[in-house]
C-alpha positions in Angstrom: 0.0 0.0 0.0 1.2 3.5 -0.8 2.6 5.3 2.3 0.5 8.4 1.6 -2.8 6.4 1.9 -4.5 5.4 5.1 -5.7 1.9 5.6 -9.5 1.3 5.9 -10.8 0.3 9.3 -14.1 -1.3 8.5 -15.3 -1.3 12.1 -14.8 2.4 12.6 -15.0 4.0 9.2 -17.9 6.4 8.5 -19.2 4.2 5.7 -19.9 0.5 5.3 -17.3 -0.9 2.9 -19.2 -4.1 2.4 -21.9 -2.2 0.6 -21.9 0.2 -2.4 -20.8 3.6 -1.4 -22.7 6.1 -3.6 -25.9 6.3 -1.6 -24.0 6.4 1.7 -21.7 9.4 1.3 -24.5 11.9 1.3 -25.3 11.0 4.9 -21.8 12.1 5.9 -22.9 15.8 5.7 -20.2 18.0 7.2 -17.9 15.1 7.6 -17.8 14.4 3.9 -15.1 16.8 2.9 -12.6 15.5 5.5 -13.4 11.9 4.7 -13.2 12.2 1.0 -9.7 13.8 1.2 -8.3 10.9 3.2 -7.0 8.8 0.3 -7.0 5.0 0.4 -5.2 2.5 -1.9 -8.1 0.2 -2.6 -10.9 0.0 -5.2 -14.3 1.6 -4.6 -17.7 0.1 -5.4 -20.2 2.7 -6.3 -23.3 0.9 -7.4 -25.3 -2.1 -6.2 -26.0 -3.3 -9.8 -23.1 -5.3 -11.3 -24.0 -4.0 -14.7 -24.1 -0.4 -13.8 -20.9 -0.8 -11.7 -19.1 -2.3 -14.7 -20.3 0.7 -16.9 -18.7 3.1 -14.4 -15.2 1.6 -14.6 -12.9 1.6 -17.6 -9.4 0.2 -18.2 -7.2 2.7 -20.0 -6.9 0.6 -23.1 -10.7 0.6 -23.7 -10.7 4.3 -24.6 -8.5 4.0 -27.7 -10.2 0.7 -28.6 -13.6 2.3 -28.6 -12.9 5.8 -29.9 -9.8 5.6 -32.1 -11.7 3.9 -35.0 -14.3 6.7 -34.7 -11.6 9.3 -34.9 -10.2 7.8 -38.0 -13.6 7.5 -39.7 -14.6 11.1 -38.8 -11.2 12.4 -39.8 -11.5 10.8 -43.3 -15.0 12.1 -43.6 -14.1 15.6 -42.6 -11.0 15.8 -44.9 -13.0 14.3 -47.8 -15.7 16.9 -47.5 -13.2 19.7 -47.4 -11.4 18.2 -50.4 -14.7 18.5 -52.4 -13.9 22.3 -52.5 -17.5 23.3 -51.9 -18.2 26.6 -50.1 -19.4 25.9 -46.6 -22.4 27.9 -45.4 -23.5 28.6 -41.9 -26.8 26.8 -42.5 -27.5 26.6 -38.7 -28.0 30.4 -38.7 -28.4 31.6 -42.3 -28.0 30.4 -45.8 -26.8 33.8 -47.1 -23.1 33.4 -46.2 -20.6 30.8 -47.2 -16.8 30.5 -47.1 -14.3 28.4 -48.9 -12.2 26.2 -46.7 -9.3 24.3 -48.3 -8.6 20.7 -47.3 -5.1 21.6 -46.1 -6.8 23.4 -43.2 -7.9 20.1 -41.7 -4.8 19.6 -39.5 -5.3 23.2 -38.1 -9.0 22.5 -37.4 -8.1 19.2 -35.8 -5.6 21.0 -33.5 -8.2 23.7 -32.7 -10.6 20.9 -31.6 -7.9 19.4 -29.3 -7.3 22.7 -27.8 -11.0 23.4 -27.2 -11.5 20.0 -25.6 -8.5 20.4 -23.3 -9.7 23.9 -22.3 -13.3 22.6 -21.6 -11.9 19.6 -19.7 -9.7 21.9 -17.6 -12.5 24.3 -16.8 -14.9 21.6 -15.8 -12.2 19.8 -13.8 -11.2 22.9 -11.7 -14.4 25.0 -11.5 -17.2 22.4 -11.4 -16.0 19.0 -10.0 -13.7 20.7 -7.5 -16.4 22.8 -5.9 -17.2 21.8 -2.3 -20.8 20.6 -2.1 -22.9 22.1 0.7 -22.6 20.0 3.8 -26.4 19.8 4.2 -27.2 18.8 0.7 -27.4 15.0 0.4 -27.9 15.0 -3.4 -25.0 17.4 -4.3 -22.6 15.4 -2.1 -23.7 12.2 -3.8 -23.3 13.9 -7.2 -19.8 15.2 -6.3 -18.7 11.8 -5.2 -19.9 10.1 -8.3 -18.3 12.7 -10.6 -15.0 13.3 -8.9 -15.0 12.6 -5.1 -14.3 8.9 -5.8 -11.0 10.0 -7.4 -10.1 11.9 -4.3 -10.8 8.9 -2.1 -9.1 6.3 -4.2 -6.5 8.2 -6.4 -4.6 5.1 -7.5 -7.6 3.2 -8.9 -6.7 3.2 -12.6 -10.1 1.9 -13.6 -11.7 5.2 -12.7 -9.2 7.7 -14.2 -10.8 7.8 -17.7 -14.3 8.5 -18.8 -16.3 5.2 -19.4 -17.6 4.8 -23.0 -21.3 4.8 -22.0 -21.4 8.2 -20.2 -18.7 9.5 -22.5 -21.0 8.9 -25.5 -23.4 11.5 -24.1 -20.7 14.1 -23.8 -19.4 13.3 -27.2 -22.9 13.7 -28.7 -23.3 17.2 -27.0 -19.9 18.3 -28.4 -20.8 17.0 -31.9 -24.1 18.9 -31.9 -22.4 22.1 -30.6 -19.6 22.2 -33.2 -22.1 21.5 -36.0 -24.3 24.3 -34.7 -21.4 26.9 -34.4 -19.4 26.0 -37.6 -20.2 24.8 -41.2 -20.7 21.1 -41.6 -17.2 19.8 -42.6 -15.5 22.5 -40.4 -17.5 21.6 -37.4 -16.8 17.9 -38.0 -13.1 18.5 -38.3 -13.0 20.5 -35.0 -15.2 17.9 -33.3 -12.9 15.0 -34.3 -9.9 16.9 -33.0 -11.6 17.2 -29.6 -12.4 13.5 -29.7 -8.8 12.9 -30.5 -7.8 14.8 -27.4 -10.0 12.6 -25.4 -8.4 9.5 -26.9 -5.0 10.7 -25.9 -6.1 10.4 -22.3 -4.2 13.4 -21.0 -6.1 13.3 -17.8 -5.1 9.7 -17.1 -1.4 10.4 -17.6 -1.5 13.5 -15.5 -2.8 11.6 -12.6 -1.6 8.0 -12.7 1.6 7.6 -10.6 3.4 5.2 -12.9 3.7 8.0 -15.5 4.0 11.0 -13.3 6.5 9.3 -11.0 8.9 8.9 -13.9 8.4 12.4 -15.3 8.1 14.7 -12.4 9.3 12.9 -9.4 7.8 11.9 -6.1 7.4 15.4 -4.6 5.3 16.7 -7.5 3.3 13.4 -7.6 2.4 13.9 -4.0 1.2 17.4 -4.7 -1.0 16.2 -7.6 -2.6 13.4 -5.7 -3.0 14.8 -2.2 -3.3 18.6 -2.8 -4.9 19.1 -6.2 -6.8 15.9 -7.2 
């Protein structure tokens, strides 16, 4: 067990580790913040249903296996549409304006998508999931633990450091709709696939998992990432 983690005392802990945790943590109220920031080095079970529990966990290799083929398909589709040389109109807003976009702009649009995804992920990570839920609100505490608190409690559980494909598909769908609303078809598609490519790179995973960070930044910075900023 990692020296920075405390061992679980089943008899005296605030939750019952023999049961799923998600619906227990909300009852901790004002004790939740201190409890969730006492890291342990053991897996966490969130849900009673085995099927739902399996959908909430993901091995790191699943992300590229699921999404990399989709990135390739959408990249080819976006590049091919740009290669047709048609003027692209902002049909979501008006049909009066159109612009020519050369196929050689595809790599730039792809990089823009990666940047936008990284920016959105950063903003969500620091300004949404890092908010302290009100101590009296059972449902917000439960939501916080499901979205991110579990990572505070068990920072070395590699199966919960990447977004599972099932809930990720909902986020991907929202980004797809947003990019196609804000940009012409092939342009929006090219930006979208760049964002999806950023997700496949699993930057969040490599910034948090100790086997990578320990080699790159050393033990002191690793401790800061896991215990102070996770």
